[in-house]
C-alpha positions, 0 to 999 in steps of 0.5 A: 764452279762446276763445268757444265755438261756441254763444257765437259763434253767439249773437253772430252771431245778434244781429248779424244780428238788428240788421242784419235789423231795420234792413233790414226797417224800410227795406224795409217802409217803402218797401213801405208807401209804394209799395204801401200797407198792404194789408188788414193795416194799416200796423203789421202790414205793417211788423212782419211785414217786420221780423220776417221780415227779422230772423229770416232775417238772424239765422239765416244770421249765426249759422251763418256765424259758426260756420263762420267760426270753425271755418275760422279755427281750422283754419289751421296756420301751421307748415305754411305755413312748411314749404311756403314753397318750393313750386314751381307747374306752371311751376317758378316758386317760389311764396312764402307771405308771413308773415301780418300777425297772426304779424308782429304777435305777433312784434313784441309779443314782442320789445317784452316 
């Protein structure tokens, strides 16, 4: 069964959060080494950098995961096969190759 949009967004947010946490640790550490901790101290400066980076990455990855899943579901392979012999503006034949996923599915069906 295909995951719902909410589950995809949640999974994207978790992946983005993990990446953002690591990026925040690296950039926060570099900032502290270059500029010093400032008036907030070492821990709070690093924490703020990590939290803001995590929130930003998680937000955009969640949105991107939902958009990407809608795009993947919108592909219609039947229309690709029907449009196999289209001509471009110079009259040359534009052939669409069969996507690798379809080839793998056909091979699996033949093996069964």
